[in-house]
C-alpha positions in Angstrom: 200.9 300.9 252.5 203.5 299.3 250.4 205.5 302.6 250.6 205.8 302.0 254.3 207.3 298.6 253.8 209.7 300.1 251.3 210.6 302.9 253.8 211.3 300.3 256.5 213.2 297.9 254.2 215.3 300.4 252.3 215.1 303.6 254.3 215.5 302.6 257.9 217.7 299.6 257.2 219.7 301.6 254.7 220.3 304.3 257.2 221.5 301.7 259.8 223.8 300.1 257.3 225.2 303.5 256.4 225.8 304.3 260.0 227.5 301.0 260.6 229.9 301.7 257.7 230.5 305.2 259.1 231.3 303.8 262.6 233.7 301.2 261.2 235.4 303.8 259.0 235.8 306.4 261.8 237.1 303.7 264.3 239.6 302.4 261.7 240.9 305.9 261.2 241.3 306.4 264.9 243.1 303.1 265.4 245.4 303.9 262.5 246.1 307.3 264.0 246.8 305.8 267.4 249.2 303.3 265.8 251.4 306.0 264.2 251.1 308.5 267.1 254.2 309.4 269.1 253.0 311.1 272.3 256.5 312.4 272.9 256.1 314.8 270.1 253.4 316.7 272.0 254.4 319.4 274.5 250.9 320.1 275.5 248.6 317.5 277.0 245.5 319.5 275.9 246.6 319.4 272.2 247.3 315.7 272.5 243.9 315.1 274.0 242.3 317.2 271.3 244.0 315.1 268.6 243.2 311.8 270.3 239.5 312.6 270.7 238.8 313.7 267.2 235.6 312.2 265.7 235.0 310.2 268.9 231.8 312.1 269.5 230.4 310.8 266.2 231.0 307.2 267.2 229.3 307.8 270.6 226.4 309.6 269.0 225.8 306.8 266.5 226.2 304.2 269.3 223.5 306.0 271.3 221.0 306.6 268.5 221.0 303.5 266.4 218.7 301.6 268.7 216.2 304.4 268.3 216.5 304.2 264.5 215.9 300.5 264.7 212.9 301.2 267.1 211.5 303.6 264.5 211.7 300.8 261.9 209.9 298.6 264.4 207.1 301.0 265.0 206.6 301.6 261.3 206.6 297.9 260.6 204.0 297.3 263.3 201.9 300.2 262.0 202.0 298.7 258.6 200.9 295.4 260.0 198.0 297.0 261.9 196.9 298.9 258.8 197.0 295.7 256.8 194.8 293.9 259.4 192.3 296.8 259.6 191.9 297.2 255.9 191.7 293.6 254.9 188.3 291.9 254.8 190.0 288.7 255.9 193.3 288.3 257.8 196.1 287.2 255.6 198.8 285.6 257.7 201.4 286.3 255.0 200.8 290.0 255.1 200.9 290.1 258.9 204.2 288.1 259.0 205.8 290.4 256.4 205.1 293.5 258.5 206.3 291.8 261.7 209.4 290.5 260.1 210.3 293.9 258.8 209.8 295.3 262.3 212.0 292.7 263.9 214.6 293.0 261.2 214.9 296.8 261.8 215.2 296.2 265.5 217.9 293.5 265.1 220.0 295.5 262.8 219.7 298.6 265.0 220.9 296.6 268.0 223.8 295.0 266.1 225.0 298.4 264.9 224.7 299.9 268.4 226.6 297.0 270.0 229.4 297.3 267.5 229.5 301.1 267.9 229.6 301.0 271.7 232.3 298.3 271.7 234.5 300.4 269.3 233.8 303.6 271.3 234.8 302.0 274.6 238.0 300.5 273.0 238.9 303.9 271.6 238.2 305.7 274.9 240.4 303.2 276.8 243.2 303.6 274.2 242.9 307.4 274.5 243.2 307.2 278.3 246.2 304.9 278.0 248.0 307.3 275.7 247.2 310.3 278.0 248.5 308.4 281.0 251.7 307.5 279.2 252.1 311.2 278.3 251.5 312.2 282.0 254.0 309.6 283.2 256.6 310.9 280.8 256.1 314.5 281.7 255.9 314.2 285.5 257.9 316.8 287.3 
């Protein structure tokens, strides 16, 4: 069952760290785009909205799914713990604690990534709405 510990430690947590890097990269790109954007250059609100919302779905998808990836790590860590308990002739506290700590670590990292992704997504959605409202005000007839 050592492969399961490796899967949780490097696989699940590695995926979560990769997703966190992806979220921060996408959000940074969006914030830089918003900073240099001049809404007055757009004659169509739809084109502006299309440019503003680029890659936002990825941030939202990551925000929605990272708790489940963390939960998968939790389930695998607990499965490893139960397997260790069932195959041992005597219960080793150390082996049980390793499995449970892996499970909790995966959960914690999944929640941290999700919280950051949701916060960034909400900030970007709000900024997008502000820019669109500015465009609407400028182009009122």
